Backbone as JSON Lines, residues from 0, in Angstrom:
{"i":0,"aa":"M","n":[0.85,-1.19,0.0],"ca":[0.0,0.0,0.0],"c":[0.89,1.26,0.0]}
{"i":1,"aa":"I","n":[0.58,2.19,-0.89],"ca":[1.36,3.42,-0.99],"c":[0.93,4.39,0.11]}
{"i":2,"aa":"E","n":[1.9,4.89,0.87],"ca":[1.6,5.8,1.97],"c":[1.55,7.24,1.5]}
{"i":3,"aa":"K","n":[0.55,7.98,1.97],"ca":[0.46,9.4,1.67],"c":[1.19,10.18,2.76]}
{"i":4,"aa":"T","n":[2.09,11.04,2.36],"ca":[2.88,11.81,3.32],"c":[2.95,13.26,2.85]}
{"i":5,"aa":"S","n":[2.53,14.18,3.7],"ca":[2.55,15.6,3.34],"c":[3.88,16.22,3.75]}
{"i":6,"aa":"I","n":[4.48,16.94,2.82],"ca":[5.8,17.55,3.03],"c":[5.73,19.03,2.67]}
{"i":7,"aa":"L","n":[6.3,19.86,3.53],"ca":[6.47,21.29,3.22],"c":[7.96,21.55,3.05]}
{"i":8,"aa":"I","n":[8.35,22.05,1.88],"ca":[9.74,22.41,1.62],"c":[9.88,23.93,1.75]}
{"i":9,"aa":"I","n":[10.73,24.37,2.68],"ca":[10.96,25.81,2.88],"c":[12.39,26.11,2.46]}
{"i":10,"aa":"D","n":[12.53,26.74,1.3],"ca":[13.85,27.08,0.76],"c":[13.68,28.23,-0.22]}
{"i":11,"aa":"D","n":[14.6,29.17,-0.21],"ca":[14.44,30.36,-1.05],"c":[14.97,30.16,-2.47]}
{"i":12,"aa":"H","n":[15.52,29.0,-2.78],"ca":[16.02,28.73,-4.13],"c":[15.11,27.72,-4.83]}
{"i":13,"aa":"K","n":[14.52,28.15,-5.93],"ca":[13.61,27.27,-6.67],"c":[14.32,26.01,-7.15]}
{"i":14,"aa":"M","n":[15.57,26.14,-7.53],"ca":[16.32,24.99,-8.01],"c":[16.42,23.91,-6.93]}
{"i":15,"aa":"I","n":[16.63,24.34,-5.68],"ca":[16.71,23.38,-4.57],"c":[15.35,22.76,-4.32]}
{"i":16,"aa":"R","n":[14.3,23.58,-4.33],"ca":[12.95,23.04,-4.11],"c":[12.6,22.03,-5.2]}
{"i":17,"aa":"D","n":[12.93,22.37,-6.45],"ca":[12.64,21.46,-7.56],"c":[13.45,20.17,-7.42]}
{"i":18,"aa":"G","n":[14.7,20.3,-6.98],"ca":[15.55,19.12,-6.8],"c":[15.02,18.2,-5.71]}
{"i":19,"aa":"L","n":[14.59,18.78,-4.6],"ca":[14.03,17.98,-3.5],"c":[12.73,17.31,-3.94]}
{"i":20,"aa":"R","n":[11.91,18.06,-4.67],"ca":[10.65,17.51,-5.17],"c":[10.93,16.3,-6.09]}
{"i":21,"aa":"F","n":[11.92,16.46,-6.97],"ca":[12.28,15.38,-7.89],"c":[12.74,14.15,-7.12]}
{"i":22,"aa":"M","n":[13.58,14.36,-6.1],"ca":[14.07,13.23,-5.31],"c":[12.93,12.53,-4.58]}
{"i":23,"aa":"L","n":[12.01,13.32,-4.04],"ca":[10.88,12.72,-3.33],"c":[9.98,11.94,-4.28]}
{"i":24,"aa":"E","n":[9.72,12.52,-5.43],"ca":[8.82,11.87,-6.38],"c":[9.46,10.64,-7.02]}
{"i":25,"aa":"S","n":[10.78,10.48,-6.89],"ca":[11.43,9.28,-7.42],"c":[11.07,8.04,-6.6]}
{"i":26,"aa":"H","n":[10.44,8.24,-5.44],"ca":[10.02,7.13,-4.58],"c":[8.52,6.9,-4.65]}
{"i":27,"aa":"K","n":[7.9,7.25,-5.76],"ca":[6.44,7.18,-5.87],"c":[5.91,5.76,-5.82]}
{"i":28,"aa":"N","n":[6.79,4.77,-5.99],"ca":[6.33,3.38,-5.86],"c":[6.07,3.0,-4.41]}
{"i":29,"aa":"K","n":[6.61,3.81,-3.47],"ca":[6.43,3.52,-2.04],"c":[5.61,4.6,-1.34]}
{"i":30,"aa":"Y","n":[5.8,5.85,-1.72],"ca":[5.12,6.96,-1.07],"c":[4.4,7.83,-2.1]}
{"i":31,"aa":"Q","n":[3.3,8.39,-1.67],"ca":[2.67,9.46,-2.42],"c":[2.92,10.74,-1.62]}
{"i":32,"aa":"F","n":[3.95,11.46,-2.01],"ca":[4.29,12.67,-1.29],"c":[3.41,13.83,-1.79]}
{"i":33,"aa":"I","n":[2.72,14.45,-0.86],"ca":[1.93,15.64,-1.17],"c":[2.79,16.83,-0.77]}
{"i":34,"aa":"I","n":[3.34,17.52,-1.76],"ca":[4.4,18.5,-1.51],"c":[3.9,19.92,-1.71]}
{"i":35,"aa":"E","n":[4.18,20.77,-0.73],"ca":[3.94,22.2,-0.86],"c":[5.26,22.92,-0.6]}
{"i":36,"aa":"E","n":[5.32,24.18,-1.0],"ca":[6.57,24.92,-0.92],"c":[6.37,26.31,-0.33]}
{"i":37,"aa":"A","n":[7.45,26.84,0.24],"ca":[7.5,28.23,0.69],"c":[8.9,28.75,0.39]}
{"i":38,"aa":"D","n":[9.01,30.02,-0.02],"ca":[10.32,30.54,-0.43],"c":[10.93,31.51,0.57]}
{"i":39,"aa":"D","n":[10.35,31.63,1.77],"ca":[10.99,32.41,2.84],"c":[10.48,31.91,4.18]}
{"i":40,"aa":"G","n":[11.17,32.32,5.25],"ca":[10.84,31.82,6.58],"c":[9.44,32.18,7.04]}
{"i":41,"aa":"E","n":[9.02,33.42,6.8],"ca":[7.73,33.87,7.3],"c":[6.57,33.12,6.64]}
{"i":42,"aa":"S","n":[6.62,32.99,5.32],"ca":[5.53,32.28,4.63],"c":[5.55,30.8,4.99]}
{"i":43,"aa":"G","n":[6.74,30.25,5.24],"ca":[6.83,28.87,5.68],"c":[6.16,28.65,7.02]}
{"i":44,"aa":"V","n":[6.42,29.55,7.95],"ca":[5.78,29.46,9.27],"c":[4.27,29.58,9.14]}
{"i":45,"aa":"E","n":[3.83,30.52,8.32],"ca":[2.39,30.72,8.12],"c":[1.73,29.46,7.59]}
{"i":46,"aa":"K","n":[2.33,28.85,6.58],"ca":[1.76,27.63,6.01],"c":[1.75,26.49,7.03]}
{"i":47,"aa":"A","n":[2.86,26.34,7.76],"ca":[2.97,25.25,8.73],"c":[1.96,25.39,9.86]}
{"i":48,"aa":"C","n":[1.69,26.63,10.25],"ca":[0.75,26.86,11.35],"c":[-0.7,26.72,10.9]}
{"i":49,"aa":"E","n":[-0.97,27.02,9.65],"ca":[-2.32,26.9,9.12],"c":[-2.7,25.45,8.84]}
{"i":50,"aa":"N","n":[-1.73,24.66,8.39],"ca":[-2.01,23.3,7.95],"c":[-0.85,22.39,8.32]}
{"i":51,"aa":"P","n":[-0.93,21.66,9.44],"ca":[0.19,20.81,9.86],"c":[0.58,19.8,8.78]}
{"i":52,"aa":"Y","n":[1.88,19.57,8.64],"ca":[2.42,18.63,7.67],"c":[3.05,17.45,8.4]}
{"i":53,"aa":"D","n":[3.15,16.33,7.7],"ca":[3.82,15.19,8.31],"c":[5.29,15.51,8.57]}
{"i":54,"aa":"L","n":[5.89,16.28,7.66],"ca":[7.3,16.65,7.82],"c":[7.59,17.95,7.09]}
{"i":55,"aa":"I","n":[8.48,18.74,7.66],"ca":[8.9,20.0,7.06],"c":[10.4,19.95,6.8]}
{"i":56,"aa":"I","n":[10.81,20.26,5.58],"ca":[12.23,20.36,5.25],"c":[12.6,21.84,5.27]}
{"i":57,"aa":"M","n":[13.49,22.22,6.17],"ca":[13.75,23.63,6.48],"c":[15.19,24.04,6.15]}
{"i":58,"aa":"D","n":[15.35,24.92,5.17],"ca":[16.66,25.5,4.9],"c":[17.03,26.43,6.05]}
{"i":59,"aa":"F","n":[18.34,26.61,6.29],"ca":[18.74,27.53,7.35],"c":[18.77,28.98,6.87]}
{"i":60,"aa":"Q","n":[19.4,29.22,5.74],"ca":[19.59,30.59,5.26],"c":[18.37,31.02,4.43]}
{"i":61,"aa":"L","n":[17.45,31.7,5.1],"ca":[16.2,32.11,4.48],"c":[16.01,33.61,4.58]}
{"i":62,"aa":"P","n":[15.27,34.2,3.64],"ca":[14.93,35.63,3.76],"c":[13.97,35.85,4.93]}
{"i":63,"aa":"K","n":[13.99,37.06,5.45],"ca":[13.06,37.53,6.51],"c":[13.4,36.95,7.87]}
{"i":64,"aa":"I","n":[13.22,35.65,8.06],"ca":[13.67,35.0,9.31],"c":[14.4,33.72,8.92]}
{"i":65,"aa":"N","n":[15.45,33.38,9.67],"ca":[16.24,32.21,9.28],"c":[15.56,30.91,9.71]}
{"i":66,"aa":"G","n":[16.18,29.81,9.32],"ca":[15.58,28.51,9.58],"c":[15.41,28.19,11.05]}
{"i":67,"aa":"A","n":[16.36,28.62,11.88],"ca":[16.24,28.37,13.32],"c":[15.06,29.13,13.91]}
{"i":68,"aa":"Q","n":[14.91,30.4,13.51],"ca":[13.79,31.2,14.02],"c":[12.46,30.64,13.53]}
{"i":69,"aa":"A","n":[12.4,30.24,12.27],"ca":[11.18,29.66,11.72],"c":[10.84,28.35,12.43]}
{"i":70,"aa":"T","n":[11.85,27.54,12.68],"ca":[11.64,26.27,13.37],"c":[11.07,26.5,14.76]}
{"i":71,"aa":"A","n":[11.64,27.46,15.49],"ca":[11.16,27.76,16.85],"c":[9.69,28.19,16.84]}
{"i":72,"aa":"L","n":[9.31,29.01,15.87],"ca":[7.92,29.48,15.79],"c":[6.97,28.34,15.46]}
{"i":73,"aa":"I","n":[7.38,27.46,14.58],"ca":[6.53,26.31,14.23],"c":[6.38,25.37,15.41]}
{"i":74,"aa":"I","n":[7.48,25.1,16.11],"ca":[7.43,24.21,17.28],"c":[6.59,24.83,18.4]}
{"i":75,"aa":"E","n":[6.67,26.14,18.53],"ca":[5.85,26.82,19.53],"c":[4.37,26.6,19.25]}
{"i":76,"aa":"N","n":[4.0,26.63,17.98],"ca":[2.61,26.43,17.59],"c":[2.22,24.96,17.66]}
{"i":77,"aa":"D","n":[3.15,24.07,17.31],"ca":[2.89,22.63,17.31],"c":[4.13,21.89,17.78]}
{"i":78,"aa":"P","n":[4.19,21.57,19.09],"ca":[5.38,20.91,19.64],"c":[5.7,19.56,19.0]}
{"i":79,"aa":"N","n":[4.72,18.97,18.33],"ca":[4.93,17.66,17.7],"c":[5.38,17.77,16.24]}
{"i":80,"aa":"A","n":[5.56,18.98,15.75],"ca":[5.98,19.16,14.35],"c":[7.34,18.48,14.12]}
{"i":81,"aa":"K","n":[7.46,17.83,13.0],"ca":[8.7,17.13,12.65],"c":[9.42,17.93,11.57]}
{"i":82,"aa":"I","n":[10.59,18.43,11.91],"ca":[11.34,19.33,11.02],"c":[12.73,18.76,10.76]}
{"i":83,"aa":"L","n":[13.1,18.75,9.48],"ca":[14.43,18.32,9.06],"c":[15.2,19.53,8.58]}
{"i":84,"aa":"G","n":[16.27,19.89,9.28],"ca":[17.1,21.03,8.9],"c":[17.92,20.72,7.66]}
{"i":85,"aa":"L","n":[18.21,21.78,6.89],"ca":[18.9,21.62,5.61],"c":[19.84,22.79,5.39]}
{"i":86,"aa":"S","n":[21.03,22.52,4.86],"ca":[21.96,23.61,4.57],"c":[23.0,23.16,3.56]}
{"i":87,"aa":"N","n":[23.6,24.15,2.89],"ca":[24.76,23.88,2.03],"c":[26.02,23.68,2.86]}
{"i":88,"aa":"Y","n":[26.0,24.15,4.11],"ca":[27.22,24.21,4.91],"c":[27.07,23.39,6.18]}
{"i":89,"aa":"D","n":[28.18,22.81,6.63],"ca":[28.16,22.03,7.87],"c":[28.67,22.84,9.05]}
{"i":90,"aa":"E","n":[28.51,24.17,9.0],"ca":[28.93,25.01,10.12],"c":[28.14,24.63,11.38]}
{"i":91,"aa":"Y","n":[28.87,24.5,12.49],"ca":[28.21,24.06,13.73],"c":[27.1,25.03,14.15]}
{"i":92,"aa":"M","n":[27.32,26.34,13.93],"ca":[26.32,27.31,14.4],"c":[24.98,27.1,13.71]}
{"i":93,"aa":"Y","n":[25.01,26.72,12.42],"ca":[23.76,26.46,11.71],"c":[23.07,25.22,12.3]}
{"i":94,"aa":"I","n":[23.85,24.15,12.4],"ca":[23.29,22.88,12.89],"c":[22.73,23.04,14.29]}
{"i":95,"aa":"D","n":[23.55,23.6,15.17],"ca":[23.16,23.7,16.58],"c":[21.93,24.58,16.78]}
{"i":96,"aa":"S","n":[21.86,25.7,16.07],"ca":[20.74,26.62,16.28],"c":[19.42,26.0,15.82]}
{"i":97,"aa":"V","n":[19.45,25.25,14.72],"ca":[18.23,24.61,14.23],"c":[17.81,23.46,15.15]}
{"i":98,"aa":"L","n":[18.78,22.67,15.61],"ca":[18.45,21.56,16.52],"c":[17.94,22.08,17.86]}
{"i":99,"aa":"K","n":[18.56,23.12,18.37],"ca":[18.08,23.7,19.63],"c":[16.67,24.26,19.5]}
{"i":100,"aa":"A","n":[16.33,24.72,18.3],"ca":[14.99,25.27,18.06],"c":[13.94,24.18,17.99]}
{"i":101,"aa":"G","n":[14.36,22.93,17.81],"ca":[13.39,21.83,17.84],"c":[13.38,20.91,16.64]}
{"i":102,"aa":"A","n":[14.31,21.09,15.68],"ca":[14.36,20.2,14.53],"c":[14.76,18.79,14.98]}
{"i":103,"aa":"R","n":[14.29,17.79,14.22],"ca":[14.57,16.39,14.57],"c":[15.78,15.83,13.83]}
{"i":104,"aa":"G","n":[16.38,16.64,12.97],"ca":[17.54,16.16,12.24],"c":[18.1,17.25,11.35]}
{"i":105,"aa":"F","n":[19.23,16.93,10.71],"ca":[19.9,17.93,9.88],"c":[20.68,17.2,8.8]}
{"i":106,"aa":"V","n":[20.52,17.64,7.54],"ca":[21.26,17.05,6.43],"c":[21.82,18.17,5.56]}
{"i":107,"aa":"L","n":[22.82,17.82,4.76],"ca":[23.38,18.77,3.81],"c":[22.72,18.6,2.45]}
{"i":108,"aa":"K","n":[22.81,19.64,1.63],"ca":[22.12,19.62,0.34],"c":[22.78,18.72,-0.69]}
{"i":109,"aa":"N","n":[23.89,18.1,-0.32],"ca":[24.55,17.21,-1.27],"c":[24.09,15.76,-1.14]}
{"i":110,"aa":"I","n":[23.08,15.49,-0.31],"ca":[22.61,14.13,-0.14],"c":[21.84,13.68,-1.39]}
{"i":111,"aa":"G","n":[21.74,12.38,-1.55],"ca":[21.0,11.81,-2.67],"c":[19.6,11.38,-2.27]}
{"i":112,"aa":"P","n":[18.82,10.89,-3.23],"ca":[17.42,10.51,-2.96],"c":[17.26,9.46,-1.87]}
{"i":113,"aa":"E","n":[18.16,8.47,-1.84],"ca":[18.02,7.4,-0.86],"c":[18.25,7.9,0.56]}
{"i":114,"aa":"E","n":[19.25,8.77,0.72],"ca":[19.5,9.29,2.07],"c":[18.4,10.25,2.5]}
{"i":115,"aa":"L","n":[17.87,11.03,1.56],"ca":[16.75,11.91,1.89],"c":[15.57,11.1,2.38]}
{"i":116,"aa":"L","n":[15.26,10.01,1.69],"ca":[14.14,9.16,2.11],"c":[14.43,8.54,3.48]}
{"i":117,"aa":"K","n":[15.68,8.1,3.69],"ca":[16.05,7.52,4.98],"c":[15.87,8.52,6.1]}
{"i":118,"aa":"A","n":[16.27,9.78,5.85],"ca":[16.11,10.84,6.86],"c":[14.63,11.04,7.19]}
{"i":119,"aa":"I","n":[13.81,11.09,6.15],"ca":[12.37,11.3,6.35],"c":[11.76,10.15,7.12]}
{"i":120,"aa":"E","n":[12.07,8.92,6.72],"ca":[11.5,7.75,7.4],"c":[11.95,7.69,8.86]}
{"i":121,"aa":"T","n":[13.21,8.03,9.11],"ca":[13.73,7.99,10.48],"c":[13.01,8.99,11.36]}
{"i":122,"aa":"I","n":[12.83,10.2,10.87],"ca":[12.17,11.25,11.65],"c":[10.69,10.94,11.84]}
{"i":123,"aa":"L","n":[10.04,10.44,10.8],"ca":[8.62,10.08,10.92],"c":[8.42,8.95,11.93]}
{"i":124,"aa":"A","n":[9.46,8.13,12.11],"ca":[9.4,7.03,13.07],"c":[9.69,7.51,14.5]}
{"i":125,"aa":"G","n":[9.97,8.8,14.65],"ca":[10.18,9.35,15.98],"c":[11.62,9.43,16.43]}
{"i":126,"aa":"R","n":[12.57,9.18,15.51],"ca":[13.98,9.25,15.86],"c":[14.65,10.42,15.16]}
{"i":127,"aa":"N","n":[15.83,10.78,15.62],"ca":[16.59,11.87,15.0],"c":[17.46,11.33,13.87]}
{"i":128,"aa":"Y","n":[17.77,12.21,12.92],"ca":[18.63,11.79,11.81],"c":[19.61,12.89,11.46]}
{"i":129,"aa":"Y","n":[20.89,12.49,11.29],"ca":[21.93,13.42,10.86],"c":[22.72,12.78,9.73]}
{"i":130,"aa":"S","n":[22.95,13.53,8.66],"ca":[23.81,13.0,7.59],"c":[25.22,12.81,8.16]}
{"i":131,"aa":"S","n":[26.03,12.0,7.5],"ca":[27.33,11.63,8.06],"c":[28.21,12.84,8.35]}
{"i":132,"aa":"D","n":[28.24,13.82,7.45],"ca":[29.05,15.01,7.65],"c":[28.59,15.79,8.88]}
{"i":133,"aa":"V","n":[27.3,15.84,9.07],"ca":[26.73,16.54,10.22],"c":[27.06,15.8,11.51]}
{"i":134,"aa":"A","n":[26.94,14.49,11.49],"ca":[27.25,13.69,12.69],"c":[28.7,13.88,13.11]}
{"i":135,"aa":"V","n":[29.61,13.91,12.14],"ca":[31.03,14.13,12.43],"c":[31.23,15.51,13.05]}
{"i":136,"aa":"K","n":[30.55,16.51,12.51],"ca":[30.67,17.87,13.05],"c":[30.17,17.93,14.5]}
{"i":137,"aa":"L","n":[29.04,17.29,14.77],"ca":[28.5,17.29,16.13],"c":[29.43,16.56,17.1]}
{"i":138,"aa":"L","n":[29.96,15.42,16.66],"ca":[30.87,14.66,17.52],"c":[32.13,15.44,17.79]}
{"i":139,"aa":"S","n":[32.65,16.09,16.76],"ca":[33.87,16.88,16.9],"c":[33.65,18.02,17.89]}
{"i":140,"aa":"Y","n":[32.48,18.64,17.79],"ca":[32.2,19.74,18.72],"c":[32.1,19.25,20.15]}
{"i":141,"aa":"E","n":[31.38,18.13,20.34],"ca":[31.22,17.6,21.7],"c":[32.58,17.28,22.29]}
{"i":142,"aa":"T","n":[33.49,16.76,21.47],"ca":[34.83,16.39,21.96],"c":[35.61,17.62,22.43]}
{"i":143,"aa":"N","n":[35.43,18.72,21.7],"ca":[36.21,19.93,22.0],"c":[35.4,21.01,22.72]}
{"i":144,"aa":"Q","n":[34.19,20.66,23.12],"ca":[33.27,21.68,23.63],"c":[33.82,22.4,24.86]}
{"i":145,"aa":"G","n":[34.36,21.62,25.8],"ca":[34.84,22.26,27.03],"c":[35.93,23.28,26.77]}
{"i":146,"aa":"R","n":[36.89,22.91,25.93],"ca":[38.0,23.82,25.63],"c":[37.51,25.05,24.87]}
{"i":147,"aa":"E","n":[36.63,24.83,23.89],"ca":[36.11,25.94,23.1],"c":[35.28,26.89,23.95]}
{"i":148,"aa":"L","n":[34.45,26.3,24.85],"ca":[33.6,27.14,25.69],"c":[34.43,28.0,26.61]}
{"i":149,"aa":"Q","n":[35.47,27.43,27.17],"ca":[36.35,28.22,28.04],"c":[36.98,29.37,27.26]}
{"i":150,"aa":"Y","n":[37.42,29.08,26.03],"ca":[38.04,30.11,25.19],"c":[37.04,31.22,24.87]}
{"i":151,"aa":"K","n":[35.8,30.84,24.54],"ca":[34.78,31.83,24.21],"c":[34.4,32.65,25.45]}
{"i":152,"aa":"N","n":[34.34,31.99,26.59],"ca":[34.02,32.72,27.82],"c":[35.09,33.76,28.14]}
{"i":153,"aa":"E","n":[36.33,33.4,27.9],"ca":[37.43,34.33,28.15],"c":[37.31,35.55,27.24]}
{"i":154,"aa":"K","n":[36.97,35.3,25.97],"ca":[36.82,36.42,25.03],"c":[35.6,37.26,25.38]}
{"i":155,"aa":"A","n":[34.49,36.59,25.73],"ca":[33.26,37.32,26.06],"c":[33.44,38.17,27.3]}
{"i":156,"aa":"A","n":[34.26,37.69,28.24],"ca":[34.47,38.43,29.48],"c":[35.14,39.77,29.21]}
{"i":157,"aa":"A","n":[35.82,39.87,28.09],"ca":[36.52,41.12,27.75],"c":[35.58,42.15,27.12]}
{"i":158,"aa":"L","n":[34.34,41.75,26.8],"ca":[33.41,42.67,26.16],"c":[32.64,43.48,27.19]}
{"i":159,"aa":"S","n":[32.4,44.73,26.86],"ca":[31.57,45.57,27.72],"c":[30.09,45.26,27.46]}
{"i":160,"aa":"K","n":[29.23,45.72,28.35],"ca":[27.8,45.52,28.19],"c":[27.32,46.12,26.87]}
{"i":161,"aa":"R","n":[27.82,47.32,26.53],"ca":[27.42,47.97,25.29],"c":[27.91,47.19,24.07]}
{"i":162,"aa":"E","n":[29.12,46.65,24.14],"ca":[29.65,45.86,23.03],"c":[28.81,44.6,22.8]}
{"i":163,"aa":"I","n":[28.35,44.0,23.88],"ca":[27.49,42.82,23.75],"c":[26.17,43.2,23.09]}
{"i":164,"aa":"E","n":[25.61,44.36,23.46],"ca":[24.37,44.83,22.84],"c":[24.57,45.05,21.34]}
{"i":165,"aa":"V","n":[25.69,45.66,20.98],"ca":[25.99,45.92,19.57],"c":[26.18,44.59,18.83]}
{"i":166,"aa":"L","n":[26.88,43.65,19.44],"ca":[27.12,42.36,18.81],"c":[25.81,41.63,18.53]}
{"i":167,"aa":"K","n":[24.89,41.67,19.46],"ca":[23.6,41.0,19.26],"c":[22.83,41.63,18.1]}
{"i":168,"aa":"L","n":[22.9,42.94,17.99],"ca":[22.21,43.62,16.89],"c":[22.9,43.35,15.55]}
{"i":169,"aa":"I","n":[24.21,43.25,15.56],"ca":[24.93,42.87,14.35],"c":[24.49,41.49,13.88]}
{"i":170,"aa":"S","n":[24.29,40.57,14.84],"ca":[23.89,39.2,14.5],"c":[22.5,39.17,13.86]}
{"i":171,"aa":"K","n":[21.71,40.21,14.11],"ca":[20.38,40.31,13.51],"c":[20.4,41.09,12.2]}
{"i":172,"aa":"E","n":[21.62,41.4,11.74],"ca":[21.85,42.04,10.43],"c":[21.39,43.5,10.38]}
{"i":173,"aa":"F","n":[21.4,44.18,11.54],"ca":[21.11,45.61,11.53],"c":[22.34,46.37,11.04]}
{"i":174,"aa":"T","n":[22.12,47.44,10.32],"ca":[23.22,48.28,9.86],"c":[23.72,49.14,11.02]}
{"i":175,"aa":"N","n":[24.87,49.78,10.84],"ca":[25.4,50.67,11.87],"c":[24.42,51.8,12.17]}
{"i":176,"aa":"E","n":[23.79,52.33,11.11],"ca":[22.81,53.41,11.3],"c":[21.62,52.93,12.13]}
{"i":177,"aa":"E","n":[21.14,51.73,11.86],"ca":[20.0,51.19,12.6],"c":[20.38,50.9,14.05]}
{"i":178,"aa":"I","n":[21.6,50.4,14.25],"ca":[22.06,50.12,15.61],"c":[22.16,51.43,16.41]}
{"i":179,"aa":"A","n":[22.7,52.45,15.77],"ca":[22.81,53.75,16.43],"c":[21.45,54.26,16.87]}
{"i":180,"aa":"E","n":[20.47,54.1,15.99],"ca":[19.12,54.57,16.3],"c":[18.51,53.78,17.45]}
{"i":181,"aa":"K","n":[18.71,52.47,17.45],"ca":[18.12,51.61,18.48],"c":[18.75,51.86,19.86]}
{"i":182,"aa":"L","n":[20.05,52.14,19.87],"ca":[20.76,52.3,21.15],"c":[20.91,53.77,21.55]}
{"i":183,"aa":"Y","n":[20.37,54.67,20.71],"ca":[20.44,56.12,21.0],"c":[21.87,56.61,21.14]}
{"i":184,"aa":"I","n":[22.72,56.14,20.22],"ca":[24.1,56.58,20.19],"c":[24.44,57.0,18.76]}
{"i":185,"aa":"S","n":[25.59,57.61,18.57],"ca":[25.96,58.05,17.22],"c":[26.49,56.88,16.38]}
{"i":186,"aa":"K","n":[26.42,57.05,15.08],"ca":[26.95,56.03,14.17],"c":[28.45,55.87,14.4]}
{"i":187,"aa":"R","n":[29.12,56.98,14.68],"ca":[30.57,56.91,14.91],"c":[30.87,56.04,16.13]}
{"i":188,"aa":"T","n":[30.05,56.14,17.15],"ca":[30.23,55.31,18.34],"c":[30.02,53.84,18.01]}
{"i":189,"aa":"V","n":[29.02,53.57,17.17],"ca":[28.79,52.19,16.74],"c":[29.99,51.67,15.96]}
{"i":190,"aa":"D","n":[30.54,52.52,15.08],"ca":[31.74,52.14,14.32],"c":[32.88,51.74,15.27]}
{"i":191,"aa":"T","n":[33.02,52.52,16.34],"ca":[34.08,52.24,17.32],"c":[33.84,50.91,18.02]}
{"i":192,"aa":"H","n":[32.57,50.68,18.44],"ca":[32.24,49.42,19.1],"c":[32.48,48.23,18.17]}
{"i":193,"aa":"R","n":[32.11,48.4,16.9],"ca":[32.3,47.31,15.93],"c":[33.79,46.97,15.77]}
{"i":194,"aa":"Q","n":[34.62,48.01,15.69],"ca":[36.06,47.78,15.54],"c":[36.63,47.12,16.79]}
{"i":195,"aa":"N","n":[36.16,47.54,17.97],"ca":[36.6,46.92,19.22],"c":[36.22,45.44,19.26]}
{"i":196,"aa":"L","n":[35.04,45.13,18.77],"ca":[34.59,43.74,18.73],"c":[35.48,42.91,17.81]}
{"i":197,"aa":"L","n":[35.8,43.46,16.66],"ca":[36.67,42.75,15.73],"c":[38.02,42.45,16.38]}
{"i":198,"aa":"N","n":[38.54,43.44,17.09],"ca":[39.85,43.28,17.74],"c":[39.79,42.27,18.9]}
{"i":199,"aa":"K","n":[38.79,42.43,19.76],"ca":[38.7,41.59,20.95],"c":[38.37,40.13,20.62]}
{"i":200,"aa":"L","n":[37.55,39.92,19.61],"ca":[37.15,38.56,19.26],"c":[38.06,37.94,18.21]}
{"i":201,"aa":"N","n":[39.0,38.75,17.73],"ca":[40.0,38.27,16.76],"c":[39.34,37.71,15.5]}
{"i":202,"aa":"V","n":[38.37,38.46,14.96],"ca":[37.74,38.09,13.7],"c":[37.96,39.21,12.69]}
{"i":203,"aa":"K","n":[37.76,38.92,11.41],"ca":[38.14,39.86,10.36],"c":[37.0,40.73,9.83]}
{"i":204,"aa":"N","n":[35.76,40.25,9.97],"ca":[34.66,40.97,9.34],"c":[33.34,40.7,10.04]}
{"i":205,"aa":"T","n":[32.26,41.25,9.48],"ca":[30.93,41.09,10.06],"c":[30.5,39.64,10.11]}
{"i":206,"aa":"A","n":[30.86,38.86,9.08],"ca":[30.51,37.44,9.07],"c":[31.12,36.73,10.28]}
{"i":207,"aa":"G","n":[32.36,37.12,10.62],"ca":[33.01,36.53,11.79],"c":[32.3,36.9,13.09]}
{"i":208,"aa":"L","n":[31.84,38.14,13.17],"ca":[31.09,38.57,14.35],"c":[29.77,37.81,14.47]}
{"i":209,"aa":"M","n":[29.08,37.63,13.34],"ca":[27.81,36.91,13.36],"c":[28.01,35.46,13.75]}
{"i":210,"aa":"K","n":[29.07,34.86,13.23],"ca":[29.36,33.47,13.58],"c":[29.62,33.33,15.07]}
{"i":211,"aa":"Y","n":[30.39,34.26,15.61],"ca":[30.68,34.21,17.05],"c":[29.39,34.35,17.86]}
{"i":212,"aa":"A","n":[28.53,35.29,17.46],"ca":[27.28,35.53,18.19],"c":[26.4,34.28,18.18]}
{"i":213,"aa":"F","n":[26.28,33.64,17.01],"ca":[25.44,32.45,16.91],"c":[26.0,31.31,17.74]}
{"i":214,"aa":"E","n":[27.32,31.2,17.82],"ca":[27.92,30.11,18.57],"c":[27.89,30.35,20.07]}
{"i":215,"aa":"F","n":[28.01,31.61,20.47],"ca":[28.15,31.9,21.9],"c":[26.81,32.09,22.6]}
{"i":216,"aa":"F","n":[25.92,32.85,21.99],"ca":[24.67,33.17,22.64],"c":[23.62,32.1,22.37]}
{"i":217,"aa":"D","n":[22.76,31.83,23.36],"ca":[21.6,30.99,23.12],"c":[20.67,31.7,22.15]}
{"i":218,"aa":"Q","n":[19.86,30.92,21.41],"ca":[18.97,31.51,20.42],"c":[18.01,32.51,21.07]}
{"i":219,"aa":"E","n":[17.62,32.23,22.33],"ca":[16.67,33.11,23.01],"c":[17.3,34.47,23.33]}
{"i":220,"aa":"E","n":[18.62,34.5,23.41],"ca":[19.3,35.74,23.76],"c":[19.44,36.68,22.58]}
{"i":221,"aa":"L","n":[19.36,36.14,21.38],"ca":[19.6,36.97,20.19],"c":[18.33,37.66,19.74]}
């Protein structure tokens, strides 16, 4: 008997959505996948909250709100929602933030049809699933977590309260002008805080600051 399974794919690239749809439909001898799509985080959350799906495939890097934020909102509405995180990159900050938000697994976009089906079946059965690259990343982090956390704590201890406020706003992709307006300070002061953050955290650019913020702060803090 062919099983009917409803899937929501949330990804801002049509090529990825089409590719996932093709992979799912290649298993039509076993499943009848009823597939819907959303091209940004907000519309994905709206669809998921209006009509629960058997499983949601969630990209991390989305317009408007990212995959971790979208996952948290969906789980808040339906704690039993089953979400599979998806990304081009195996960066720990992406994986960890989506899993902490409530996703049941995480895979990279280079997986094939068989592994995608295995991930879906595993999560639908109530277990977690991680592609091999993701599992290695998680294990590596757990092995080095204590040392890394101590290092991050030492760096964070050097930040002032205002620098931490600026860092959190940078992680939300606010411009220097917007940060100045929110904190009631001048843009020049924000520029100074940003440079101090770069120096103290030993990173080269805004991407490095955002990565640090995602890794150090809990999702609720950002």
